[in-house]
BAFI-480100 format. One record per residue (C-alpha): residue number from 1; residue in three letters; chain; z, y, x negated. Coordinates in steps of 0.05 Angstrom, whole numbers, plus 5000, padded with zeros to 4 digits. Each point is the difference from the previous one (the first is absolute). Layout:
! residues N
- num	residu	chaine	c3	c2	c1
- NUM	ALA	A	Z	Y	X
...
***
This chain:
! residues 67
- num	residu	chaine	c3	c2	c1
- 1	MET	A	9426	3691	6313
- 2	ALA	A	5069	5019	5024
- 3	GLY	A	4977	5066	5032
- 4	PHE	A	4960	5027	4944
- 5	ALA	A	4928	5007	5006
- 6	LEU	A	4958	4976	4940
- 7	TYR	A	4989	5057	4945
- 8	ALA	A	5056	5039	5035
- 9	LYS	A	5053	5025	4946
- 10	PRO	A	5074	4989	5027
- 11	LEU	A	5052	5047	4975
- 12	VAL	A	5039	4980	4942
- 13	SER	A	5064	5007	5042
- 14	THR	A	4972	4950	5050
- 15	ILE	A	4988	4950	4944
- 16	TRP	A	5069	5016	4973
- 17	ASP	A	5035	4992	5067
- 18	LYS	A	4961	4933	5016
- 19	ALA	A	5022	4973	4937
- 20	GLN	A	5071	5019	5011
- 21	GLU	A	4999	4972	5068
- 22	CYS	A	4967	4934	4983
- 23	PHE	A	5028	4984	4934
- 24	LYS	A	5061	5043	4988
- 25	LYS	A	4975	5022	4938
- 26	GLN	A	4973	5070	4974
- 27	ALA	A	4928	5000	4980
- 28	GLY	A	4976	5032	4936
- 29	LEU	A	4948	5051	4998
- 30	TRP	A	4950	4952	4966
- 31	GLN	A	5009	4950	5059
- 32	ILE	A	4990	5049	5051
- 33	LYS	A	4937	5028	4964
- 34	GLY	A	4973	4926	4995
- 35	GLU	A	5016	4992	5073
- 36	ILE	A	4960	5063	5019
- 37	MET	A	4940	4975	4959
- 38	PHE	A	5002	4932	5035
- 39	LEU	A	5007	5031	5068
- 40	LYS	A	4939	5044	4987
- 41	GLY	A	4959	4942	4984
- 42	ASN	A	4995	4996	4929
- 43	ARG	A	4992	4924	4979
- 44	ASP	A	5010	5012	4923
- 45	ILE	A	5073	5023	4987
- 46	VAL	A	5032	4987	4933
- 47	CYS	A	5076	5015	4991
- 48	ILE	A	5030	4987	4938
- 49	ALA	A	5078	4995	5001
- 50	ASP	A	5055	4971	4955
- 51	THR	A	5044	4941	5019
- 52	SER	A	5044	5017	5061
- 53	MET	A	4961	5062	5020
- 54	GLY	A	4984	4972	5068
- 55	LYS	A	4930	4968	4996
- 56	ILE	A	5019	4948	5053
- 57	LEU	A	5026	5056	5045
- 58	PHE	A	4935	5037	4995
- 59	CYS	A	4963	4937	5026
- 60	SER	A	5051	4995	5053
- 61	PHE	A	4984	5069	5025
- 62	ILE	A	4929	4985	5006
- 63	CYS	A	5015	4939	5047
- 64	SER	A	5051	5042	5043
- 65	PHE	A	4949	5052	5012
- 66	CYS	A	4945	4951	5019
- 67	LEU	A	5037	4957	5048
***
């Protein structure tokens, strides 16, 4: 998993930097918290966000850390 051990909690700054590097976008705190929950192994994650708040970007974060 891209250098992260399962259940290891990456730093918020690590995810922030990775999002900036890969997608040229700044991640919102809710996106980073969701990513941390996913990387910790939580399978049931619910994130509710308005239109144009970056739900697709959140899913892309997951893919970028798993490749």
